[in-house]
N, C-alpha and C positions, 0 to 999 in steps of 0.2 A: 436389686440394687438400682440406683437412680442414674440418670444421665447427669453429667457433671454440672451443667448450668443450673439444673433444678436442685441438685444437692447443695450447691453454693447458696442459692436463694433460701433454701430451707434452713441452712445453718445460720445465716445472717438473721433470719426471723427467730430462730431458737435462741440465739444469744441475747437478743433484745428481750424476749419473753423471760428468760432466766433472770436477767438483771431486774426487770420490772417487778417480778414476783418473788424477789428475795431468794432466788436459788443460786445466785452468784454475787460476788462483790469484788471491788477493785479489779486487779488484773489476774485474779485467781481463776483457775478453771480453763479447760480446753475441750473442744468438741470436734467431732469428725463424722464423715459419712462415706460409706463404700461407694465407689463409682466404677468398679471393674473387677474382674477376677483376681487381679493382683495390684490394685491401687485404691487409694482413698484420698479424700480431701480433709485437711485438718487445719485448725487455726494456727496462725504464725506465732512465734515466740513473742511474749510481751503484749499481746493484744488485749483490748478491753471488750468483753463479750457484748456489752450494751451498745457498742458503736462500730460493729463490724461492717466492712464493705468487701467487695470482691478481692481487693488487693491483700486483705488480711487472711486469705485462705490459700494454703499451699497444697498442691497435688504431690503425693508421695507414692512410691512403689513399695511393695513388701520387701524388696531387696534393699531398701533404705535410700533410694535415690530421690532427691527433691527436685521438683519441676516447677520453678517459679521464675518468671522472666526477669525479675529484679533481684533474684537470689535471696529473697527473704527466707529466714530460717523457720522451719516448722517447729511447733511446740516441742520442748525437750521431753514431754511425756509421750511422744510418739511410740516408744517401745511397748507401752501397755495397750495402746489403741491397736497397734499391729497384732499383738498377741491375741486380742479378742477376735479380730477378723480372721486370723489364721486358724483358730481353734473352733470358731462358731460360724460356719459358712452361711447360716441363715440370718446372721446379724448384719444390719446395714447402717447402724448408727451407734455411736459411743459418746456418752456425755460424762465428763469428769468435772466435779465441782465441790465446793465446800460450804453448803448451806449450813446455817447456824445449828439447828437442832440435829440434823443428820451428822454433822461433824462432832457434835457433843457425844453422840453414840459411838462414833469412830474413835473418840479419845477416852472411852470408858469401857470397862469390862461388863457390858450389859447386853443381854439378849434382845433381839428385835423381833417381836412376835408378828406373824402374818395372819393370825386368826381373829382379828378384831372386827373388821367390816369388809364389805364386798371388794373394794379396791385393793385392800391389803392382801386378801386371799389371791387375787389375780396378779397384781403387779409385784408383790413382795413374796411370791410363791417360794422362791429359794434365795436366801441371803447367806453369803459367806464372808468371813473375815480374811483379810490379807495382812500378814505380819508387816510391821514397819520396815520399809526400805527407803533409801533416799529418793526423793522425787526425780524422775527422769533417768534413773539408773537402769542398767541392764538387769540388775537383780530384781528391781520392781517389775520390770517387764516379764521376767521368768516366773515371779510369784503370781502375777495375774494370769499368766498362761496356765499355771497349775489349777487355779481356782475357777477360771472362766467357764469350763464345761459343766460345773456343778451348780451354777446359780445364774440369776439374771440381775442381781444386785450385789455389789461388793463393797463392804466397808473397809477402807484402807486405814489401818491403825494409825492414829495420830497424824492423819493427813487429810482425808476427805472421803468421797464416795465415787463409785464408778457404776453407771447403769448403761445397759445396752439392750437393743431390741431390733425388731425387723424394720423399723422406720424411725425417722427423727421424731415424728409425732408420738409414737408409742414410747420411745425412750424418754421423751420430755414428760409424758404423763406418769411414767414410773418414777422419775426423779421427784416430781411434785407430790406424788402419793407417799414416797419415802419421807419427805420432809414433813408432810402433814401428820403421818403416823408418829414420827419421833416427837413432834410438837405436842400431839395429843397425849402421849405417854408421860412426857415431862410435866405437862400442865396437870394431868390427873394426879400424879404422885405428889406434886407440890401442893395440891388442893386437898389431899387426903381422900381422893375418890378412887375406889377400887374398880378397875376395869374388868368386865366380864367377857372372857374369850369364848369363841364358838367351839363346840366339840370337834375333834379331829375328823370324825366321820362326816360331819356337816361340811367341813372344808373340802374333803375329798369328793363328796357328792357334787358340790358346787363346781369344782375344777373339771370334773368329768362330764357334767350334764348341763351346765348353765348355758352353753352355746355361744358365749362371747366370742370365742375363737377355738380352734383346735388346741387341745392341751399340749403344753410343752413336753418334750421327751427328755427325761433325765437319766443319767446312769443310776443303776441300782445301788 
C-alpha cells in the first residue's frame, strides 16, 4: 500500500491518463488506492477524472466513514471498491470505467479471450462477469465481493468494467490492455479477419515461466 500523499498524486495522474487515452469519458468512472489496513482514497462523487486535484479525493474507512475536511461525498460506487480491498489484501488500486470497446463487451453476451497476445495472457488472465445491479447499490458491492477473488478483471453487465491490481500503474495497464483487446476483437470481426489464439499449454507455460512477475494465485 502507499502513503496517502503518494496515492493521491498517482490517482490524479491516472485520471488524466485515462481521459487522455480514451479510457474514461464525461464524469463516468471512479478510481481508488489503498492507503492503510482499513482505509483507502477514492474520487469524490461527480468528479471529472481528467481534471482531478487533491480536493477531489476522499479518504474512507472500510467501516464506511468518510474523512474529508469539506465533507465532500465519496463516489457512490465505494461499496464495490471496498469489496475488492476486503477480499483481495494484495490489491492496492481499483479502477472503474466505461471505455467504449470494453463496455461494448460488458453489454454483450460475448466471451473475452485472454490467449491472443502476451499482454492479454498476463493482464487478462482471469476475467469474470458480474450480473447487472444498479450502480452504487449494496447489491453491486456484494456481487463484486463474490467475483473479486476469482479474477483480476470484472465485466459489469450493462455498466462498465472494474480492474484492480497491486499498484495504480499495474491496474492502469490492465485497463488499457482490456480496451485494446476488445477493440482488436471487434475490428477483426468487422473486417472478416479470423484471430488465431494461442494453445492453452502455451498460455500456461508463459504464466508459469515468463518471469514478468510471480504468477497470481487463484482458487481452484
